[in-house]
N, C-alpha and C positions, 0 to 999 in steps of 0.2 A: 324545620324552624334556618331561619341562616345565620350564626357569631360570626358576624366581622374580630380581628385578631387587633382592635380595637373597641371593642368590647368586653376584652379580655381585664378586667379586676383583681390585683392578688396585693393582698394583706402576711402582712408576713409576721413570727415574730421568734427571736434568734432562741433556741435551746443550750447553751453551754453548759456542761457535762448531766448530758443525757445519754449516754453512750455513744450508739454510735450514729444518732439522732442530731442532728444539725441544729433541725429549724423546722416548726410547724405552720401551715400556711394556709389560708383560707382563697376560693377563687370564684368569682361573680364572673359567668359566662351570660350576658345578659339580661334576665329575670333573674335567672338558678344562683344562687349561693351556696357555694360548697365547702366547708370546714373537714379539716386531719387533713390535708394533704401532705407530704412528711417529706424533707429531703433526709438522706442520708448520708454513712460515711460509704462505699461501697467496696471494694476487691476486681472491681472490673470497670471496664469502660461502660457509660453508659451509650446507648447506641444511634442518639440521638446528639447530645453534650460530647462525646468521646471528654468526656473526665470522671471521673471514680467516687464517681455519684450519685447515685439511684434518686429519682422522685418516683414516690409511692403516694396513687391515690388512694382516698379514705377507703377503709378496708375494713372488715371487724372478721371474728374469727367463731367457728364453730366448736371451739376445743382444740381444735385438730390443727386443722387448715385454716387459713387467711383466703378471704373474698372482696373484692373485689367491692364496696357497694357505689362509688359511682362509678361508670365507664362513657370515655367518650369514642362513637362509633370514627365519625369521621376522625382523618388523618392528620388533617392540615388542621382542623380546629387541637386534637392530640397535639401537635407536635407544637404552637401557636404558644398554649398553655402549660407545657414543659418550658421551655424558652423564657415567654415572661416570666415565671415565678422562675426558676436561673438567674437569668438578666438581676433580680428582686432582691433574691439571696445574696448575690455579689456584692450590689451596691451597699444593702449590707452588714456585710460582713465587714466592708471596707470604710465604710460610716464609723459602725462602733465598733470598730479596732477585735472582734473579740474571738481572730485569729490566731494565735502566739505561736512564734515560731521560738523551737526549745535550741537555746545553743548546748552544741555538742562539742564538747571537749577529748581531743583524745590522744593518748598518749601512744610512743610510739612503744614497741614491743620490747626492744632494747632497754626505754628507759624504763621499767615497767619491773625489766629481771635485776636490771639495775640497784634500784634503787630494796631488792628485797636481799642484795647477797651484804651482806655487813662487813665489816673493813675491819 
């Protein structure tokens, strides 16, 4: 079965406040619908996307380990799915404004020390 990148459809739901999980996605590959793809924060660069995000296929646990229950053997199709999920995630994040940038205000050390010295 050959899957054209145009046949890959992604629906994505943002999950703010769910720890490291940023979003959940459903991916349709032609006539096959897979549910449970996760977009997660990561400390490492994704090998395809080169950003600190991990996109995980639907998985199941046996109590100790997690195993992918959807595995795409064709590397080009797998790459297309990952890129499509990420592009939908970026569009959704931008349109919903779910990414909040914290405002960081720092005092210099001399200001902090000066505030503590009584006169």
